[in-house]
N, C-alpha and C positions, 0 to 999 in steps of 0.2 A: 150329492158330494162333489165339489169341485177336485180339480186336480191337485191344487194347494193343499186340501184338506186330506186327501188320500195319501199323499207325500207326507204330513206330519203324522197322520196315525201309523204309516208304515216305519217311520222314524222312532215314534214311541214305542211301537211292538218290538223293534230291533234292539233299543236300549234295554227294554225290560228283560228281553231273553239274554243279551250279554250280561246284565245284572245277576240273573239267576245263574248262569254258568260259572260266573266268577264265584259266587257263593258257595255252589256246588264243589267247585275244585278246591277253594281255599277255606271252606269252613268259616268258622268264627275269627280265625287268624285273618283272614282277608280284612273284617271291620277293624281287628285290633291293630292291625298295620296302619290304617287310615285314622283310628279314633282313639287309639290307645291314650289312658288319662290315669294321672295318678291315684294311686290306691287309697283308699279312705281306710286305713289300717285299724281293725277293731281291736286287737292287742298286741302293741309294741313290744311286748316282752317277748313275744313269740319270734321275733327278728332280732337274734343276737348272735354274735360269733360263737363258736364253740369252746368250752371252758378251757383257759388258758392260753387261747389265742386272740390277739388284739383285733384282727381284722380277717375278713372272709367274705366270700362271694355265696350267696343263697340264690339259687335258680329253681323255679317251678316252670317244667317244660310238658309238652304234650308232644308225642312221637308223630302226629298227625298234622301238626302244625306247621305251616311253611316257616312263619317267622321264627320258631324255635331252631328249625333246621339251619336258618342263617345264622342264628347267634349261637348256636352248639361249639364250632371251633373257636369263634373269638373267646369265648368265656372260658374255655379251657385253656387256651393261649394266654390269657390275662393271668388265670390263676397259678400257671407255670412260671410266667415271666415273674410276678411278685413273691413266689413261693409262698402263696396263702392257700387255707384251705377252701375248696370248692363243695359246698353242701347242696347237691341236687336231690330235688323232690319231684315225683311223678305227679302230674295233674291231668289226667285224661278227660277231657271235655265230654259230656254226655252225647252230643251230637255226631262226635266221631264214631266211626264204625269198627275200626280196628285198634285203635290207641291202646286202650286198655291190655288187650291180648299182647300187644308188643312190650309193654311196659312189664306185664308178668314173666314174660320169655327174658327180658334183660336181667331181671332179677334173678331169675332161676341160673343163668350163666354167671352173673355176679357171685352167686351163693355157692355152686357148684364148682365152677373153673377159677375165676379170678376176678376181683373187680376189675382190673384192667380190660379182661374180655368182655365184662358187660358193658363197658363204655365204648369198646370197639364195635359190639353189636350195635349200641345206640346210634353210633356214628354211621354205621352202615346203612341203617333204616332211614336215617336223614337223608343220606346221599340218593337212596333208591326210592324216597318217598312217593315221587310223581308216578312211578310204575306199579304202586301199591294202593288199590281203590276198593277191597273188599277183604273180607277175613280169608278167603280162599287165596287171594295174592299174596297175604301175608304168610300164609301156611307154606306155601309153595317157594317163597323167598326165604322164609325161616328155614326149610328142608334143604336147599340149596345152599345157605351158608354153613349150615353145619358140616355137611359133605364138604366144601371147599376148604374148611378148617380141619379136616380130618376127625371130625367127631360124629358121634351118633345122636341123633336127636331123639329124645324120649318120646314114647307113645302117648303118654300125659304128663305134660310140663310141669303142672302143679297140682298133685294129687291130693293133697292135705289142705289146699287153699291158703297155705302160708303167704306166698307170695301175692295173692290177690288181696289179702287183708294189708299187707304192706302198702301196696298201690293205694288201697281205700283210704289208710292212715293218713297217706300224703294228701289225698284230696279232701280229708276232712280238715287237715290243718289248713289247706289253702281257704276253705270256707270260714274257719274260724278268724283268719286273718283279715278275710274279706276280699281276697284277689278278685279281679274282673277281666282280666286278660292274659293271655300266654305269647310269648314266656313273661313270667315275672322276676326281674333281676333286681337283686339289692346288694349292695355295699354295706356289710355291716361291723359294728364293734360291740364291744362289751355294754355300751351304754346308749347304742342307737343305729339308725340305718339310713341309707339314703337309696331310693328306687331309682332304678336307670332305666328309662322309659326308652332311649334311644342307645341300642349297643355299642355305637360307634362313640360314645361318649363314656364309655366303661374305663378305659384306662385314666382318663381325666379326674372321673369321680374318685378312682382309687387314690390318686394322687392327692388329691384335695383333703381326702378322709385321712391318709397317712398323715398331711400335713398338720390335721389339726388334733392329732394323739398327743398326749402328755409324754415327755422323753422317757424311755426306758432306762431304768437302772441296770448297770452293768453288774448282774447279781455275781458272776465270775470274780470280777474286781475287788467287788465289797467282800466276800468271803475271803479272799487272799489276804486283804488288808485286815480281817479280824484274825486270821490264822499267823499273822506276822509276829515274830518274838518280840517281845518288849525290849525297849532300850535299856541296858544295864545301868541302874543309877551309882554314880560316882560320889 
């Protein structure tokens, strides 16, 4: 084997090793970041704004997904900025070791403490994602998180399986829709949806969608007009 062949073989082995390392560190989200493609939605009726709301954001996330970690604050900021609902769904991917457990804990906090506390826990998990590589790491992080917030972590987070069922229902919904990457973010109305493949385009997508909505009738003005006394006849 010539020196050139040895160098080429060494380079190929280095590339393969670094590729495997990237896949191990980032899981499916590494692929999603590079190759995210529009979802072939199986049932568009599943992507609609909540009843009575003209516009909303739907977000399917995996707490072990680096791309979801990046999108998390941006999606929340957009919902706050436009004063529109954010409908968040858990979609823990099968190849991720601790994502489902983290989602179950987040739902426990949401249910037993408050919705805001649940979102804060999710944000903390995302911020510390790189230091959590196993279920034991997650357990230690969660224990410390509870202590830092002056709370006692339950010995069993989900004794009845309620929260696990809720997470699974979200995962089943993702499969019914036909999702193929995390995060999967949609700007939705009562009649349709637009998928946001690049979270940096979220504000622009919301602006475009808002501009396409029919003008909203001022119900207060209409009711006031209906209640206005009739003009006396002369």
